[in-house]
NULUMTOR-775783 format. One line per 4 residues: number of its first residue (from 1); their letters; for each residue x, y, z of C-alpha. Coordinates in steps of 0.25 Angstrom, whole numbers. Each point is the difference from the previous one (the first is absolute). Layout:
BEGIN
NUM	a	X Y Z; ... $
//
This chain:
BEGIN
1	mrll	203 -366 -475; -12 -6 -6; 6 -14 2; 3 3 15 $
5	aall	-14 6 2; -6 -13 -6; 8 -9 9; -4 9 12 $
9	awsl	-14 -2 -4; 1 -15 -2; 7 -2 14; -10 9 7 $
13	alas	-11 -9 -6; 6 -12 6; 2 6 13; -9 0 12 $
17	plee	-7 12 4; 9 3 11; 13 -2 -9; -7 9 -11 $
21	arah	-3 11 11; 14 0 5; 6 1 -14; -10 12 -3 $
25	yrag	4 6 13; 15 -1 -3; -3 7 -13; -8 11 6 $
29	rmpe	-13 -4 -6; -9 3 12; -14 -1 -7; 4 -13 -6 $
33	vlqt	4 -5 14; -14 3 5; -6 -6 -12; 8 -13 1 $
37	lkpl	-3 -1 15; -15 2 -2; -4 -15 1; 8 -2 12 $
41	lrvy	-5 12 8; -15 -4 -3; 1 -12 10; -2 1 15 $
45	appe	14 -2 4; 10 4 -11; 15 -4 1; 8 10 8 $
49	eall	9 3 -11; -12 4 -9; -4 10 10; 14 5 2 $
53	lagf	2 2 -15; -14 6 -2; 2 10 12; 13 5 -5 $
57	aqyr	-6 1 -14; -12 8 5; 9 9 7; 9 3 -12 $
61	lgql	-12 3 -8; -5 10 10; -12 -9 4; 2 3 15 $
65	eeal	-14 -4 5; 2 -14 -7; 14 -1 5; -4 3 14 $
69	ftfs	-11 -11 0; 10 -10 -6; 11 3 11; -10 0 11 $
73	rlvg	-4 -13 -4; 14 -5 1; 3 7 13; -13 -3 6 $
77	llqg	1 -15 -3; 15 0 5; 4 -3 -14; 11 5 -9 $
81	gsea	10 3 12; 9 13 0; -3 2 -15; -15 1 2 $
85	lygf	3 10 12; 9 8 -9; -11 1 -11; -10 4 10 $
89	gltl	9 11 5; 3 4 -14; -14 2 -3; -4 7 12 $
93	ramg	11 10 -2; -5 3 -14; -14 2 5; 5 10 10 $
97	dleg	-1 -8 13; 15 2 5; -2 -5 14; -8 -13 -5 $
101	arsa	12 -2 -10; 10 2 11; -6 -11 8; 0 -10 -11 $
105	leea	14 3 -5; 5 -1 14; -5 -14 1; 5 -3 -14 $
109	arrg	14 5 5; 0 -8 13; -2 -12 -9; 12 3 -8 $
113	ygea	-6 7 -12; 11 9 -4; -7 9 -10; -10 4 12 $
117	egll	12 6 8; 3 9 -12; -14 4 -2; -2 3 15 $
121	ktlp	11 11 -1; -8 8 -10; -12 1 10; -1 13 8 $
125	pppp	1 -2 15; -13 -3 7; -8 13 4; 0 3 15 $
129	papk	-12 -4 8; -12 10 -1; -3 7 13; -13 -6 7 $
133	arka	-12 10 0; -14 -1 3; -9 -4 -11; -14 3 -5 $
137	pppf	-9 -12 0; 2 -9 -12; -11 0 -10; -5 -13 4 $
141	raea	-14 -3 5; -8 -13 3; -15 4 -2; -13 -3 -8 $
145	grff	5 -15 -2; 13 3 -6; 14 6 1; 3 14 -6 $
149	vgek	13 6 -4; -4 15 -1; -13 0 -6; 3 -12 -9 $
153	plqv	-6 -14 5; 10 -11 0; -4 -15 0; 12 -7 7 $
157	rgvn	6 -11 -9; 11 -5 10; 9 -11 4; 4 -5 14 $
161	lgva	15 0 2; 4 -12 7; 15 0 -3; 6 -12 7 $
165	lpgr	9 -7 -10; 2 -15 1; 8 -4 12; -4 12 8 $
169	fpae	-11 3 10; -9 12 -2; 9 10 9; 12 -4 -8 $
173	fpeg	-2 11 -10; 8 2 -13; 9 12 2; 4 4 -15 $
177	ealy	-7 12 -5; 1 -5 -15; -8 -12 3; -12 8 6 $
181	rawl	1 10 -11; -1 -11 -10; -12 -6 7; -7 14 0 $
185	ells	3 2 -15; -6 -14 -3; -12 3 8; -2 14 -6 $
189	amga	2 -6 -14; -11 -11 3; -10 12 3; 0 0 15 $
193	navr	-2 14 6; 3 -4 15; 8 -10 8; -1 -4 15 $
197	tytl	10 -3 10; -4 -8 13; 11 6 9; 11 10 -2 $
201	lppa	10 -5 -10; 15 4 -1; 3 14 -5; 4 -5 -13 $
205	fyra	-15 -3 -4; -4 15 4; 12 5 -8; -4 -9 -12 $
209	lfhh	-15 5 1; 5 15 1; 8 -1 -13; -10 -8 -7 $
213	nrlh	-11 10 2; 9 12 -3; 3 -7 -13; -15 -4 -3 $
217	qdrp	-7 13 5; -11 -3 -10; -3 -14 6; 6 -1 14 $
221	lylf	-2 -12 9; -8 3 12; 4 -6 13; -9 -7 11 $
225	qgvw	9 -1 12; -2 -10 11; 2 1 15; 2 -14 4 $
229	telp	-3 -6 14; 1 -14 5; -10 -5 11; 3 4 14 $
233	eevg	2 -15 4; 11 3 11; -10 8 8; -13 -7 -5 $
237	ygdw	-10 2 -11; -8 10 8; 11 9 4; 2 10 -12 $
241	egpf	2 12 9; 12 6 7; 14 -4 -5; -6 -8 -11 $
245	meaf	-8 12 -6; 12 9 2; 9 -10 -8; -11 -1 -11 $
249	lleg	-1 16 0; 16 1 -1; 0 -10 -12; -11 9 -6 $
253	revi	8 13 3; 13 -6 -6; -8 -4 -12; -5 14 -2 $
257	dalh	14 6 2; 6 -9 -10; -11 4 -10; 4 14 1 $
261	gnlr	15 -4 -1; 3 4 14; 4 -13 7; 13 -6 5 $
265	rppr	-3 -14 5; 10 -9 7; 1 -15 -2; -11 -8 7 $
269	pgha	-4 -14 -2; -11 -2 -10; 0 14 -4; 5 8 -12 $
273	hgdy	11 11 4; 8 11 -6; -1 14 -4; -13 4 -6 $
277	tadv	2 12 -8; -9 -1 -12; -13 8 2; -11 -9 -6 $
281	spwt	-11 7 7; -5 7 -12; -4 -14 -6; -4 -7 13 $
285	lgll	-15 -1 -3; -4 -8 13; 5 -5 13; -5 -14 3 $
289	vgre	1 -4 15; 1 -14 6; -2 -13 -6; -11 -11 -2 $
293	fepy	-4 0 15; -3 -14 6; -14 0 5; 3 -6 13 $
297	svaa	9 12 3; -10 10 -4; -11 -7 9; 10 -1 12 $
301	yngr	3 15 -1; -15 3 -1; -2 -8 13; 10 6 8 $
305	hpgr	-3 15 -4; -15 1 0; -5 14 -2; 13 5 -7 $
309	vyrg	-3 13 -8; 9 10 -7; -1 14 -6; 12 6 -5 $
313	rfle	5 12 -7; -2 -5 -14; -8 -13 2; -11 -6 9 $
317	alpg	-7 -13 2; -15 1 -1; -9 -5 11; -2 -15 -1 $
321	aspf	14 -2 -5; 7 -12 7; 12 2 9; 9 -5 -10 $
325	eayl	-5 10 -11; 2 11 10; 14 -5 3; 3 1 -15 $
329	aevl	-6 13 -1; 10 5 10; 11 -6 -7; -4 7 -13 $
333	drla	-3 13 7; 14 0 7; 7 -3 -12; -7 11 -8 $
337	qyew	3 10 11; 15 -4 -1; 1 2 -15; -8 13 1 $
341	eayg	8 6 11; 13 -4 -5; -2 2 -15; -13 8 -2 $
345	tlrp	-6 -10 -9; -10 -12 0; -4 -11 -9; -12 -11 -1 $
349	mgfv	1 -10 11; -6 -14 3; 2 -13 7; 2 -14 -6 $
353	nwpt	-12 -8 1; -5 -13 -6; -13 -8 -2; 2 -8 13 $
357	ldpl	-3 14 7; -9 6 -9; -13 7 6; -9 -10 -8 $
361	rwes	-7 -12 6; 0 -13 -8; -10 -11 3; 9 -11 -5 $
365	eatf	11 4 9; -3 -5 14; 9 2 12; 7 -12 5 $
369	qeey	-9 0 12; -13 1 -8; 5 -11 -9; 3 -9 12 $
373	elrr	-14 2 6; -7 -2 -14; 8 -13 -2; -2 -5 14 $
377	arge	-15 2 -1; -1 -9 -12; 8 -11 7; 14 1 -5 $
381	avep	11 -4 9; 7 14 0; 10 6 10; -3 14 5 $
385	prag	10 11 -6; 14 -1 6; 4 11 10; 10 11 -4 $
389	plhe	0 9 -13; -10 -5 -10; 0 6 -14; -14 3 -3 $
393	edav	-4 6 -13; -13 7 3; -1 2 15; 6 14 2 $
397	sldp	2 12 -10; 8 12 -3; -8 11 -7; 7 12 -6 $
401	thlr	-13 7 -1; 0 2 15; 12 9 -2; -2 14 -6 $
405	pvpg	8 13 -1; -4 11 10; -7 12 -6; 9 9 -7 $
409	spls	12 -11 0; 9 0 -13; 1 -15 2; -7 -10 -9 $
413	lfaa	-2 -15 3; -2 -12 -9; -3 -15 2; 10 -10 -4 $
417	yhvy	-3 -15 -1; 8 -12 -4; -10 -8 -8; 2 -14 -7 $
421	pyyp	-11 -8 -6; 2 -13 8; 1 5 14; -6 0 10 $
425	dflv	-10 -11 -1; -12 9 -2; 5 5 -13; -1 -15 -5 $
429	nepe	-12 -4 7; -10 12 2; -12 -3 -9; -3 15 -1 $
433	lapg	13 3 -7; -2 -10 -11; 3 0 -12; 11 11 -2 $
437	ryrn	4 -2 15; 12 10 -1; -7 11 -7; -12 -1 9 $
441	ylar	8 0 13; 7 12 -5; -13 7 -3; -5 -3 14 $
445	lkah	13 6 6; -1 12 -9; -15 3 4; 4 -1 15 $
449	hhpm	12 9 -1; -5 11 -10; 3 11 -2; 13 -4 7 $
453	plli	10 -4 -11; 2 -16 0; 14 -4 -4; 2 -15 -2 $
457	aefg	14 0 5; 3 -14 -3; -6 -9 -11; 6 -11 -8 $
461	lpss	1 -15 -3; 12 -9 1; 7 -9 -10; 3 -12 7 $
465	rgta	-1 -16 0; -7 0 13; -14 5 3; -3 6 14 $
469	hlhp	-15 3 -2; -10 -4 -11; -9 10 -6; -13 -4 -7 $
473	eglh	3 10 -12; 14 -5 -2; 7 11 7; 7 -9 9 $
477	hggh	11 3 10; 11 -6 -9; -1 -11 -10; 2 9 -11 $
481	geee	10 0 -12; 6 14 -3; -9 2 -12; -12 -3 9 $
485	qaeg	5 9 11; 1 11 -10; -15 -2 -5; -5 -1 15 $
489	vlkl	7 13 5; -5 8 -12; -14 -5 3; 2 5 14 $
493	wrei	5 13 -4; -12 2 -10; -9 -2 12; 7 10 8 $
497	aald	0 10 -12; -15 -3 -4; -5 4 14; 8 13 -1 $
501	lagg	7 -3 13; 12 9 4; 9 -10 -6; 8 -13 3 $
505	mvfa	14 -5 3; 5 -13 -6; 7 -9 9; 11 -1 -2 $
509	llde	13 5 -7; 7 -14 1; -1 -14 5; 5 0 15 $
513	wfkk	6 -14 4; -1 4 15; -15 0 1; -9 -11 6 $
517	nwlv	-14 -5 -3; -8 -7 11; -2 -13 -8; 14 -3 -3 $
521	apfe	8 8 11; 1 -12 9; 8 -7 -11; 11 11 -1 $
525	vpae	10 -4 11; 8 6 5; -7 13 -1; 12 9 0 $
529	rdpl	5 -7 -13; -13 2 -8; 6 12 -8; 11 -9 -5 $
533	whnl	-10 -8 -9; -12 2 -8; -13 -8 3; -9 0 -12 $
537	ldae	-10 -7 9; -1 13 8; -9 10 -6; 5 12 8 $
541	enyg	14 -1 -6; -5 2 -15; -8 12 -2; 10 9 -7 $
545	llaa	1 8 -12; 14 -5 0; 2 -15 1; 12 -4 9 $
549	takd	4 -14 -4; 12 -9 1; 11 5 -9; 1 -7 -13 $
553	afrl	-12 -8 3; -4 -10 -10; -12 2 -9; -10 -11 1 $
557	dgra	-2 -4 -15; 4 -15 -1; 13 4 -7; 15 -5 4 $
561	eewe	8 12 -4; 1 6 14; 3 -13 6; 13 -2 -8 $
565	gvpf	9 2 12; -8 -8 9; 6 -14 3; -8 -13 -2 $
569	llre	-6 -7 13; -3 -12 -9; 4 -3 -15; -4 -13 -6 $
573	egrf	-6 -6 -12; -13 7 -3; -1 9 12; 8 11 8 $
577	lkah	-3 9 12; 6 13 4; -3 9 12; 3 14 3 $
581	adpe	-2 9 12; -2 15 1; -6 9 11; -14 -3 -5 $
585	hlwl	-2 -14 -5; 6 -14 -1; 1 -2 -15; 0 -14 -8 $
589	lyrg	2 -3 -14; -4 -14 -5; 0 -8 -12; -6 -13 -1 $
593	plpl	-13 -8 1; -12 7 5; -6 1 10; 12 4 8 $
597	klyl	-1 -7 14; 10 5 10; 1 -1 15; 7 11 8 $
601	dtvp	6 -2 14; 4 12 8; -1 -4 15; 1 -13 8 $
605	ggvp	-11 -10 -1; -10 0 -12; -7 -11 -8; 9 -11 -2 $
609	vaeg	-1 -1 -16; 14 -7 -1; 10 -6 10; 6 11 8 $
613	fgae	-8 11 -7; -12 7 7; -7 10 -8; -7 12 5 $
617	fsle	-6 4 -13; -5 -7 -13; 1 7 -13; -7 -4 -12 $
621	igre	-1 8 -13; -6 -4 -14; -5 7 -12; -14 3 6 $
625	ggrl	4 4 14; 8 -2 12; 0 -2 15; 9 2 12 $
629	lvek	-5 -9 12; 6 1 14; 1 -11 10; -12 1 9 $
633	gyyp	7 1 14; 9 11 -6; -12 8 -5; -1 11 10 $
637	yver	-15 0 0; -11 -10 5; -15 0 -4; -9 3 11 $
641	shgl	-15 3 2; -9 6 11; -8 -12 0; -11 3 -11 $
645	pgte	1 -1 -15; 6 13 -7; 8 4 12; 13 -6 -5 $
649	yllf	13 8 1; 15 -2 -1; 7 0 14; 14 5 -1 $
653	rgft	8 -10 8; 13 8 2; 14 -7 -3; -2 -15 -5 $
657	kpge	9 -11 -4; -3 -11 -10; -5 -14 2; 0 -11 -10 $
661	gpfa	-12 4 -8; -9 1 -8; 2 12 -9; -11 10 1 $
665	pfvl	-4 13 -8; 7 13 5; -13 8 3; -1 14 5 $
669	epnr	-12 8 6; 1 15 -4; -15 3 3; -4 -5 13 $
673	rrtg	-15 -3 3; -7 12 6; -14 2 6; -7 13 -2 $
677	rdgt	-8 7 10; -13 -5 -5; 5 -14 1; 4 -2 -15 $
681	dypr	11 -9 -2; 11 3 -10; 7 -13 -4; 15 -1 1 $
685	qtye	8 0 -13; 12 -9 -2; 10 -3 -12; 10 -10 -2 $
689	lgal	14 6 0; 6 -12 -6; -9 0 -13; 11 4 -10 $
693	krge	-4 8 -12; 7 0 -14; 4 13 -6; 11 9 -5 $
697	dpeg	6 13 4; -3 11 -9; 12 6 -7; 6 10 10 $
701	ardp	-10 -3 10; -5 -11 9; -12 -8 3; 3 -5 14 $
705	tady	-13 -9 0; 7 -9 -11; 8 -12 6; 5 -7 -12 $
709	algp	1 1 -15; 2 -11 -10; 10 4 -11; 5 -5 -13 $
713	egll	8 -13 0; -8 -6 11; 5 10 11; -7 2 13 $
717	evrl	4 12 8; -6 1 14; 1 11 11; -4 -2 14 $
721	pwgm	-1 12 10; 8 -4 12; -12 1 9; -7 -11 -7 $
725	llvt	11 -9 5; -1 5 14; 14 6 -2; -1 11 11 $
729	dpsr	14 7 -4; 7 -4 -13; 11 10 3; 5 -8 11 $
733	ptaw	-7 -13 -4; -10 -2 11; -13 -9 0; -13 -1 8 $
737	yape	1 -10 11; -4 -3 14; 3 5 10; 6 11 -8 $
741	pipi	6 1 -14; 13 -7 -3; 12 3 -9; 1 -9 -12 $
745	agis	11 -3 -10; -8 0 -12; -12 -8 -6; 1 -15 -4 $
749	llle	-8 -4 -13; -5 -13 -5; -4 -4 -14; -6 -13 -3 $
753	gtkp	11 -10 -3; 12 8 5; 8 2 13; -3 12 8 $
757	lrfa	6 13 -5; 5 11 9; -2 15 -3; 7 10 8 $
761	wtpw	2 15 -2; 9 11 5; -6 8 12; 0 15 -1 $
765	eapa	1 12 10; -4 11 -11; -10 -4 -10; 3 2 -15 $
769	falr	-12 7 -6; -4 8 -12; -11 11 -2; -9 1 -12 $
773	lkpl	-12 8 -4; -13 -9 1; -11 1 -11; -8 8 11 $
777	yfrl	10 12 -2; -2 1 -15; -15 -2 1; -2 11 10 $
781	rdlw	9 9 -9; -9 -2 -11; -12 3 8; 5 12 9 $
785	rggp	8 7 -11; -13 2 -8; -7 6 12; 0 14 5 $
//
């Protein structure tokens, strides 16, 4: 026996941690399983098998909270398959949540996990639905600058639930209860105490929230439920009344019915549907109506409805309120009346707002008409503002303080703003706000609204290669690695907390590939295929706590291991070249003399760098830096000015096609020149998109701002987001061209001294993707779990 024990110890010493953990698990040594797996579980992205082994070991040791987090991590990241769902259900069953267990085990059984079917038979039948009854008002109030649950103040630490997985548009909701439940468990474990939905989600979400909060009665997740509306574009921006308002109110009433578990909603395009039977009203802290309203729509309504006023049963618009403020007062009041009459209860209410419509005036943010007149007076060759809807940032306002509950009303109100540090322009330019622009803006906002509670209903920073707006204190709209994103978001949260605001809600749960940003949206063509690929140049696609990346995406580290199965494009004495495509990047692996000089041909035309080869792009990378240049005629912008020094700007030309050169820098203009109301000029800011940065991805995370890595044995690894090559849709390969983008069969590459090389990739109709927790999740967990 001693010899066998010694041989076992010797073999375990030679095994990998996973192999050793498997052996311990087979032998029933659960503490040793967890001890062996510790190094693997400390990283941002542990192997799936390590999490599975750890979860079942924790379960068998009775460490149920730990097992619940581990299985939530697997199920919430779509990992571990039916085995993870089984473990999730097993753990929920042991914790007494039989209905939550049922949903997970049923999903595991549907996926063929036989043991789940047996376990389901041991569960009692679901309880019959409880009869609906009138309720007392829930113990929620919004007053004195904060939210209250009973007599206890609550500072909201929330997360916005965008739930569109890659390949889907926002109304294509996930349907599985277990997935929503796992996401809620992850957010609760992170220290969040609230979640927000923008619209009515499928019934599975509300069942998941109900069962989560029944299990965690000491730390429930409160809900801010949105009532979404689009603009009334079919009837005109000024016509919010009549049928449009009734449709808006119908949406709100159905939302309220769903919150009380009392709605059967038939299928309807763009809407969730089904039987809503889970009563989550005891945890619904607030109702948030509307969206970030466009200023031109608000101005049009005000112009068409002068003198509109409103006084209702619970709420009134004060004298001096604008017509649109009175309109919103009526919407809120009528929804409050409905909930009171149908269910005998109310909750705090507010409407969605943003700095574009804040009630403060900013000298640095002139209207387009004011800017035009100032520039024309100094002799600039400027055109008057175009006709049609104009997106002004400081021309019209929505002021929540112009609404108030009528005397004796049980209704309370709060102000909800989406506030990011880099937009609108006054948050970058306003001299009064510097330094500490974000904090100083929030302080001004709080001072105006006090004692009305101020909720920052969206805040965050994206981890993206592209930058859509530059900020003088480094809080840019994109251009952050994931570690830098975490640092920046924590800084924003600390500003919110230090000002003792009612709370803040991080944007967002996950990276959503369907989203669009003004700077690069024109290059995502056709728009209906945008969710099928991940644009790392688009900041809007990259806010998530959960990264949504290409499945099996390479790690940028300059090493060859992940490239083993990729064929050579070129292999000769002293150098080789490989290429790989995924839904995010064109990847290159090169060994040879540096700098690498490579020409890329994507569409007809281009610089004639060799006989029969016209290049649209020139790539050069050395040890100290790299650069991607674009053929000048193919570059979608042209430099213009208004006739005086300092008035230069980039004019977007629309669809272009290449000429014969020369190559030019690929420059973007994220901050346009602005002229303040006092005549102060705030210069434009540009950056060279094609300037390439050396770097590596952290273990288990990503630095999207890194473009190439130099590894051992002279390897150079490069990744280029598709948008940098003006590939407008890699899923059905399409490239920018005039008069419209054209299909391409691949990319031709030319190395000095070789014949042209051809690289083509397989198109896709459903993107292969993976989910992963970003560093931001873990940093917020460290901060929030230590809070109240």
